[in-house]
C-alpha positions as CSV (number, residue, x, y, z in Angstrom):
1,M,-18.1,50.1,-46.8
2,P,-20.3,51.9,-44.3
3,R,-22.7,49.0,-44.4
4,L,-20.2,46.6,-42.8
5,P,-20.3,48.3,-39.3
6,L,-24.2,48.3,-39.5
7,V,-24.3,44.6,-40.3
8,A,-21.9,43.8,-37.5
9,L,-24.0,45.9,-35.1
10,A,-27.2,44.1,-36.2
11,L,-25.5,40.7,-35.7
12,L,-24.3,41.7,-32.2
13,A,-27.8,42.8,-31.3
14,L,-29.3,39.5,-32.4
15,T,-26.7,37.5,-30.5
16,A,-27.5,39.5,-27.3
17,C,-31.2,38.8,-27.7
18,R,-30.6,35.1,-28.2
19,E,-28.5,34.9,-25.1
20,E,-31.2,36.7,-23.1
21,N,-33.8,34.2,-24.2
22,T,-31.7,31.2,-23.2
23,A,-30.7,32.7,-19.8
24,N,-31.4,30.4,-16.8
25,P,-34.5,31.6,-15.0
26,L,-33.2,30.1,-11.8
27,A,-30.4,32.7,-11.7
28,A,-33.0,35.2,-10.4
29,L,-33.5,33.0,-7.2
30,P,-30.3,32.9,-5.3
31,L,-29.2,29.8,-3.5
32,G,-29.6,29.6,0.3
33,E,-31.6,32.8,0.8
34,E,-34.9,32.2,2.8
35,W,-37.9,34.4,2.0
36,R,-40.9,34.8,4.3
37,V,-44.2,34.7,2.3
38,T,-46.4,37.7,3.0
39,Q,-49.1,37.2,0.4
40,I,-50.6,34.2,-1.5
41,A,-52.9,34.9,-4.4
42,K,-53.4,38.5,-3.3
43,T,-54.4,37.3,0.3
44,P,-52.1,38.4,3.1
45,V,-50.5,35.6,5.2
46,P,-51.2,36.2,8.9
47,A,-48.1,37.3,10.9
48,E,-48.4,34.2,13.2
49,V,-48.2,31.8,10.2
50,S,-44.7,31.2,8.9
51,V,-44.6,30.3,5.2
52,T,-41.1,30.4,3.7
53,V,-39.4,29.8,0.3
54,A,-35.8,29.0,-0.3
55,R,-33.7,27.5,-3.1
56,A,-31.9,25.1,-0.8
57,Q,-29.9,23.4,-3.6
58,E,-29.4,24.0,-7.3
59,A,-32.6,22.2,-8.2
60,L,-34.5,22.1,-4.9
61,L,-37.1,24.5,-3.5
62,A,-37.8,24.1,0.2
63,G,-39.3,25.7,3.3
64,S,-42.3,25.8,5.6
65,S,-45.8,25.9,4.2
66,G,-47.3,27.1,7.4
67,C,-47.7,23.9,9.4
68,N,-45.4,21.5,7.5
69,R,-42.0,21.5,5.9
70,Y,-41.9,21.0,2.1
71,N,-39.6,20.5,-0.8
72,A,-40.0,20.4,-4.6
73,R,-37.8,20.0,-7.6
74,I,-37.3,23.3,-9.5
75,E,-35.8,23.6,-12.9
76,P,-35.7,25.8,-15.9
77,A,-38.1,25.2,-18.7
78,G,-36.8,27.5,-21.5
79,T,-37.1,31.0,-20.1
80,R,-39.6,29.9,-17.4
81,L,-39.5,27.8,-14.3
82,K,-41.1,24.5,-13.6
83,I,-41.8,23.5,-10.0
84,G,-42.5,19.8,-9.4
85,A,-44.9,18.2,-7.0
86,L,-44.4,19.2,-3.3
87,A,-43.3,16.5,-0.9
88,G,-43.3,17.1,2.8
89,T,-44.3,16.3,6.4
90,R,-48.0,15.6,7.1
91,M,-48.8,17.2,10.5
92,M,-52.1,18.8,11.3
93,C,-52.4,22.3,12.7
94,A,-55.1,24.8,13.6
95,P,-57.7,25.3,10.8
96,E,-56.6,28.8,10.0
97,V,-53.0,27.6,9.5
98,M,-54.1,24.7,7.4
99,R,-56.1,27.1,5.1
100,V,-52.9,29.2,4.5
101,E,-51.0,26.0,3.9
102,Q,-53.6,24.7,1.4
103,A,-53.5,28.1,-0.4
104,F,-49.7,27.9,-0.7
105,H,-49.8,24.3,-1.9
106,S,-52.4,25.0,-4.6
107,T,-50.6,28.2,-5.8
108,I,-46.9,27.3,-5.8
109,G,-47.3,24.7,-8.5
110,R,-48.5,27.3,-11.0
111,V,-45.4,29.5,-10.6
112,D,-43.4,29.8,-13.8
113,G,-41.3,32.9,-13.1
114,V,-39.5,34.8,-10.4
115,R,-38.6,38.5,-9.9
116,I,-36.6,40.1,-7.1
117,S,-36.7,43.8,-6.4
118,G,-34.7,44.8,-3.3
119,D,-36.0,42.7,-0.4
120,T,-39.1,41.6,-2.2
121,L,-39.5,38.3,-4.1
122,E,-42.4,37.8,-6.5
123,L,-43.2,34.3,-7.8
124,T,-45.3,34.8,-11.0
125,Q,-47.4,33.0,-13.6
126,A,-47.3,34.6,-17.0
127,G,-46.0,37.8,-15.3
128,A,-48.9,38.0,-12.8
129,V,-47.8,37.9,-9.1
130,L,-49.0,34.7,-7.3
131,I,-46.8,34.8,-4.2
132,T,-45.0,37.7,-2.6
133,A,-42.2,37.2,0.0
134,R,-39.7,39.3,1.8
135,K,-36.2,38.7,3.3
């Protein structure tokens, strides 16, 4: 008879693990909160360049990429995120702003995860931080 509680406990543990693996990774990125990007691929974003990230709608990422506004589809892909191609305005700005924007555009598409700790947002690829932002 003592085996029955152990079996029940093991089944409960397996169920908890299964639920964790199927959790929606978008849940870590709250709707409507805008984050100011401070670093892209370990390079600081100059204070005078405004790059932002927000989950504007359930499946939509949007913000400023420095010079232009952008949006992209965002969806769960198992336990990871998938960010679609960016769409946006096509203005030209100063070369230093355009360099930041290009770095953001070439990096955001590789993001497959998100972590939030206090007022810091980290967009990751295979656990490595690609983009850091703050509220």
